[in-house]
C-alpha positions in Angstrom: 97.4 133.3 68.2 94.4 131.5 69.8 96.6 129.2 71.7 98.4 132.2 73.2 95.1 133.8 74.2 93.9 130.5 75.8 97.1 130.1 77.7 97.0 133.6 79.0 93.4 133.2 80.1 94.3 130.0 81.9 97.2 131.8 83.6 94.9 134.7 84.7 92.4 132.2 86.2 95.2 130.4 88.1 96.5 133.8 89.4 93.0 134.8 90.5 92.6 131.4 92.3 95.9 131.8 94.0 94.9 135.3 95.1 91.7 134.0 96.6 93.5 131.3 98.5 96.1 133.7 99.7 93.4 136.1 100.9 91.5 133.3 102.7 94.6 132.2 104.5 95.7 135.6 105.5 92.3 136.9 106.6 92.0 137.2 110.4 89.6 134.8 112.1 88.5 137.3 114.7 84.9 137.1 115.7 84.4 133.6 114.2 83.2 131.1 116.8 84.5 127.7 115.8 83.2 124.5 117.5 85.4 121.5 117.1 82.5 119.1 117.4 80.5 120.9 114.7 83.5 121.0 112.4 84.2 117.3 112.9 80.6 116.4 112.2 80.6 118.5 109.1 83.9 116.9 107.9 82.4 113.5 108.4 79.3 114.4 106.4 81.5 115.7 103.6 83.6 112.6 103.6 80.5 110.4 103.6 79.1 112.3 100.6 82.3 111.8 98.7 82.4 108.1 99.6 78.8 107.7 98.6 79.3 109.4 95.2 82.4 107.2 94.6 80.5 104.1 95.4 77.4 105.0 93.3 79.6 105.9 90.4 81.7 102.7 90.6 81.2 100.1 87.9 80.1 96.8 89.1 82.8 94.1 88.5 81.9 91.6 85.9 80.7 88.3 87.3 82.8 85.4 85.9 81.5 81.9 86.0 84.0 79.1 85.9 83.8 77.0 82.8 82.1 73.9 84.3 81.1 71.1 82.0 77.4 70.3 82.0 77.7 66.9 80.4 79.6 63.8 81.4 82.7 63.5 79.4 82.7 60.6 76.9 85.6 58.3 76.7 86.4 55.5 74.4 85.8 53.1 77.3 82.4 54.6 78.0 81.4 54.4 74.3 82.5 50.7 74.1 80.6 49.9 77.3 77.5 51.5 75.9 77.9 49.5 72.7 78.4 46.3 74.7 75.2 47.0 76.7 73.3 47.7 73.5 74.5 44.5 72.0 73.6 42.5 75.2 70.2 44.1 75.2 69.6 43.2 71.6 70.6 39.6 72.3 68.3 39.4 75.3 65.4 40.7 73.3 66.2 38.2 70.5 66.2 35.3 73.0 63.0 36.4 74.7 61.2 36.7 71.3 61.9 33.0 70.7 
């Protein structure tokens, strides 16, 4: 029962809106002085307002940062070289201590 009432109210509102549009279209424009420049300026203002509201309401896109490594990759060769350098340094220290 409530759905029927809601639907009927919605239909009545749409009919009233259609009547308003029909009356506005069919009403004579006698005595109304229209200036094309003023209408164009007003249209541009309205379009700018719509654009501004869309831009202000737009979500900012997420900033994605590429996954860049911050450390030098270690390889087996690099590890072996580091071990060799450590061993050479230890041998050098041992010979200098003599």
